[in-house]
N, C-alpha and C positions, 0 to 999 in steps of 0.2 A: 504494500500500500504506500502510495506517495502522498505526502502532505505538501500543499502549495500555499504560500502566503504572498499576496500581492501588496505592493505599496507604491506611493508616488502619485496617486490621483489627487484631484483638487479642482479649484475654480481657476480658469484662465480666460483671458480675453481673446477674441478672434485674432488669428495671426500669431498667437503665442505658442509656446512649446511646453511639453511635459515629458518626463521620462518615467516610465513604469518599470518596476522591478518585480520579479517573482522568484522567491527563494524556495527551493525544493528540499525536502527532508524525507527520511524513511527509506529511501533507496537512492542509489546513484543513477542519475538520469542522463548520463552522457550518451547513452545509446537510444534515448527516447526522442521522439518528435515532440518539440515544445511549441506551444502556440498561444496566441492571444485571440480571444473572441470578445464580442461586445453585444449588449442587449439594451436597446433604447425602450422607453415606456411604450407599451402597446405593440411592440415589434418582436419578431423572433430573434433568438441569439444567432449571430452571424460570425463567420471567420473573418478576422482582421489580417492576421499573418501567422505563418508557422515556419519552423526551421528544423531541418533534419539533423541527425547526429553529425553528418558530414558538412553541415553549414549551408545546404541548399535552402534558399528562402522562397517563400510563396506569399503573395500579397493579394488582397482584394483590390479590384480595380479602383475603387473610390479612395484608396489611401496610397496608391503607388506614387512614388516621388515625394511623398510627405512623411511617411512613417518608415522606420528601419527597425527590424528585429535582429537581435544578436544574442549570443549565449556565451557564458563563461563556465565551461565544464568543471574547472578547478573549484569554482565556487558554487556549483550546482544551481546556477542562477540564469534566468533569461530576462532580457530587457526589451522594452519597446520605446524607442525614441519617436516622439510625435511632434512634428513641426507644422507650421502654418495651420494650426487647428481652426476648425470651422464649427459653427453652432451645431451642424448635423453630426459632428463627432461626439456630441454629448450622449453618454451611455454609461452603464456599469461595464467595466472591462474585467474579463475573467481570464485567468491563466489556465492552461491545459497541458497535461503531460500524458503521452500515450506511447506504448510500444509500437514499433513500425508495423506490426501485424494487426494492430487495432485500427478500425476504420476511423476516419476523421469525424470528430464529434464524440468519440468514446474516450475512455481513460479516466484520469483523475482531474478534479477541478478545485480551484481556489475559491475563496469566499466572495471575491470581487472587490473592485475599487471604483469609486465613482469619479468620473471625469465630466466636468461641466464647463462648456465653452459659452461664455456670455459676456456682453459688455455691461 
């Protein structure tokens, strides 16, 4: 069982930046696919970005060029750098860890961190 704890959310103005962190414990996740998802009020949870153990990154079209996912296997941590934030990025952001054999959307989840983009 993997435990995930997110941090770094908050209130930011449009055009601003935030960096989310997700610390994993319970298992070494260096071989896991790590990802960030988000859920806005009244909407389904959606994939924002994920990164394989080998460092291959995948992004939702709406965040390409603005968000960057990275991982530090030595620290069992994954990050999401979010730049040029827009009001539509407002959501609860969840960290996810899954073995490569588990389908996207499965695996372990963190408790979420709120990101609010507003002037």
